[in-house]
C-alpha positions as CSV (number, residue, x, y, z in Angstrom):
1,M,-23.2,6.3,15.1
2,P,-23.2,8.2,11.7
3,V,-22.9,6.5,8.5
4,L,-19.4,5.9,8.4
5,H,-19.6,4.5,4.4
6,N,-20.6,6.3,1.0
7,R,-23.8,7.0,0.2
8,I,-23.7,8.9,-2.7
9,S,-24.1,6.9,-6.2
10,N,-21.0,5.7,-8.2
11,E,-21.8,8.2,-11.1
12,T,-22.4,11.1,-9.1
13,L,-19.0,11.1,-6.9
14,K,-17.3,10.5,-10.2
15,A,-18.7,13.3,-11.8
16,Q,-18.4,15.6,-8.8
17,M,-14.7,14.6,-8.9
18,L,-14.1,15.0,-12.6
19,A,-15.3,18.7,-12.1
20,E,-13.1,19.4,-9.1
21,T,-11.0,22.3,-10.3
22,E,-7.7,21.8,-7.7
23,P,-5.0,19.6,-8.2
24,R,-4.9,16.1,-7.0
25,T,-2.2,13.8,-6.3
26,T,-2.3,10.2,-5.9
27,I,0.1,8.4,-2.9
28,S,0.2,5.1,-2.1
29,F,1.6,4.3,1.1
30,Y,1.9,0.8,3.4
31,K,2.7,-0.1,7.4
32,Y,2.9,-3.0,8.7
33,F,2.2,-3.1,12.5
34,T,0.0,-4.0,15.2
35,I,-3.3,-2.4,15.4
36,V,-4.9,-3.9,17.3
37,D,-8.9,-3.1,16.3
38,P,-9.2,-2.8,12.8
39,Q,-13.0,-1.5,12.9
40,A,-12.2,1.1,15.4
41,T,-9.1,2.2,13.5
42,R,-11.2,1.8,10.2
43,D,-13.9,4.3,11.7
44,A,-11.7,6.7,13.0
45,L,-9.9,6.9,9.3
46,W,-12.8,7.0,7.6
47,V,-14.2,10.2,9.7
48,A,-10.7,12.2,9.4
49,L,-9.8,11.5,5.6
50,T,-13.3,12.2,4.7
51,Q,-12.8,15.8,6.1
52,L,-9.5,16.0,4.0
53,K,-11.4,14.5,0.5
54,V,-9.1,11.8,0.8
55,F,-10.6,9.6,-2.1
56,G,-9.0,5.5,-2.9
57,R,-8.9,2.2,-1.3
58,I,-7.5,1.6,2.1
59,Y,-6.7,-1.6,3.4
60,L,-6.4,-2.5,6.8
61,A,-5.7,-5.4,9.6
62,R,-4.4,-6.2,12.7
63,E,-1.2,-6.5,10.6
64,G,-1.4,-2.9,9.8
65,I,-2.3,-0.7,6.9
66,N,-2.0,-0.4,3.0
67,A,-3.4,2.5,0.5
68,Q,-3.6,4.1,-2.8
69,I,-5.3,7.5,-2.0
70,S,-5.4,10.7,-4.2
71,V,-6.0,13.9,-2.0
72,P,-5.8,17.9,-3.4
73,Q,-2.5,19.1,-3.9
74,S,-3.7,21.6,-0.8
75,N,-4.5,18.7,1.9
76,V,-1.2,16.5,1.2
77,E,0.8,18.4,4.2
78,A,-2.6,17.9,6.5
79,L,-2.7,13.9,5.7
80,R,0.7,14.0,6.3
81,E,0.4,15.2,9.4
82,F,-2.4,13.2,10.4
83,L,-1.0,10.1,9.8
84,Y,1.9,10.9,11.5
85,G,0.0,12.0,14.6
86,F,-2.7,9.4,14.6
87,D,-0.1,6.3,15.3
88,P,3.3,5.8,16.7
89,A,4.2,3.5,14.2
90,L,3.1,5.7,10.9
91,A,5.4,8.4,12.1
92,G,7.8,9.2,9.4
93,L,5.5,7.0,7.3
94,R,6.6,7.4,3.5
95,F,4.3,9.1,0.7
96,N,5.2,7.5,-2.4
97,I,4.1,10.2,-4.4
98,A,2.9,9.1,-7.8
99,V,5.0,10.8,-11.0
100,E,2.6,10.6,-14.7
101,D,-0.8,11.0,-13.1
102,D,-3.8,13.3,-13.4
103,G,-4.5,12.3,-9.6
104,K,-8.0,11.6,-10.5
105,S,-7.2,7.7,-10.1
106,F,-10.2,8.0,-7.6
107,W,-13.3,9.4,-6.9
108,V,-14.5,7.3,-3.6
109,L,-13.0,6.4,-0.6
110,R,-13.4,2.8,0.5
111,L,-11.8,1.5,3.6
112,K,-11.5,-2.1,4.4
113,V,-11.3,-4.0,7.0
114,R,-9.0,-7.5,5.6
115,D,-7.7,-11.0,7.3
116,R,-4.5,-9.0,5.3
117,I,-3.5,-6.1,4.0
118,V,-1.9,-7.8,1.0
119,A,-3.3,-11.1,-0.8
120,D,0.4,-12.7,-0.8
121,G,-1.4,-16.3,-0.3
122,I,0.9,-17.0,3.3
123,D,-1.3,-18.1,5.8
124,D,1.6,-18.1,8.6
125,P,-0.2,-17.7,12.3
126,S,3.7,-16.9,13.6
127,F,3.7,-13.2,11.6
128,D,4.9,-11.0,13.5
129,A,4.3,-7.6,11.7
130,S,6.5,-5.5,14.4
131,N,9.2,-8.0,13.4
132,V,10.7,-5.9,10.0
133,G,13.8,-6.6,8.0
134,E,16.3,-4.0,7.7
135,Y,15.2,-1.0,5.2
136,L,18.4,-0.4,2.8
137,K,18.8,2.8,0.1
138,A,19.5,2.6,-3.6
139,A,23.2,3.0,-2.9
140,E,23.0,-0.2,-1.1
141,V,21.0,-2.2,-3.3
142,N,22.7,-1.1,-6.2
143,A,26.3,-2.1,-3.9
144,M,24.5,-5.6,-3.6
145,L,23.4,-5.8,-7.2
146,D,27.6,-5.1,-8.1
147,D,28.2,-8.3,-5.9
148,P,28.4,-11.7,-8.0
149,D,26.7,-14.1,-5.2
150,A,23.9,-11.9,-4.3
151,V,20.6,-13.1,-5.2
152,F,17.5,-10.9,-5.6
153,I,13.7,-13.0,-5.4
154,D,11.2,-10.9,-7.9
155,M,8.3,-11.3,-5.8
156,R,6.6,-8.5,-8.4
157,N,3.6,-8.4,-10.8
158,H,3.8,-8.5,-14.3
159,Y,2.8,-4.7,-14.7
160,E,5.6,-4.1,-11.8
161,Y,7.7,-6.5,-13.7
162,E,7.0,-4.4,-16.8
163,V,8.3,-1.4,-15.2
164,G,11.4,-2.3,-14.4
165,H,13.5,-5.1,-13.1
166,F,16.4,-6.4,-11.8
167,E,18.9,-8.1,-14.7
168,K,20.2,-10.8,-11.7
169,R,17.3,-12.2,-10.0
170,A,15.3,-15.7,-9.2
171,G,11.5,-15.7,-10.1
172,D,9.3,-14.5,-12.7
173,P,7.0,-11.7,-12.7
174,G,2.8,-12.6,-12.0
175,G,4.5,-14.9,-8.6
176,Y,6.3,-17.6,-9.8
177,L,8.4,-18.5,-7.2
178,P,12.1,-19.7,-7.5
179,R,11.7,-23.7,-5.6
180,P,13.0,-22.7,-1.8
181,A,11.4,-20.2,-1.7
182,A,8.0,-22.2,-3.0
183,E,8.6,-25.0,-1.3
184,S,8.3,-22.7,2.3
185,R,5.2,-22.0,1.5
186,G,4.4,-25.2,0.6
187,N,3.6,-24.2,-2.9
188,D,4.7,-25.6,-6.0
189,A,7.2,-23.6,-8.1
190,G,6.4,-25.2,-11.2
191,P,9.0,-26.6,-13.4
């Protein structure tokens, strides 16, 4: 079995990335779906993504995948095609493309198997990654924002809140939850 991790120093990898002449695209994506064998999935992804010169960090767990990566622009469509074909659950996966970014955000590829793909502090054994909510289009969200009875719970961190937030919202940036939501998690919601 080949070694499926970086064996070159971070300093060398960073210098190599900075010397690249092809522009890179920074992409983030996540998907909740059942991964039966996260380690085998990690190893298969490692082989393919290193061939596509993908850098970044990817977390895998039995509940799904969470990735923040950069890829040479000429490989973006090949990456998309690979992921769409890698697992049926990834077909049609939405790439979130960074708008104001030079693509040089990563210089190494790190794939890690974790217990969870998001460190949310919730330990719920009944969580079912296949039980997803209803995705809303921007127009649908905007219509809900006009509803005086709608309440949006803002679960984002401070940085995400500073980038943009809802005028009518419950919650506080940085993880504070309104009391009913916190009580359902078993946490103290604060004052």
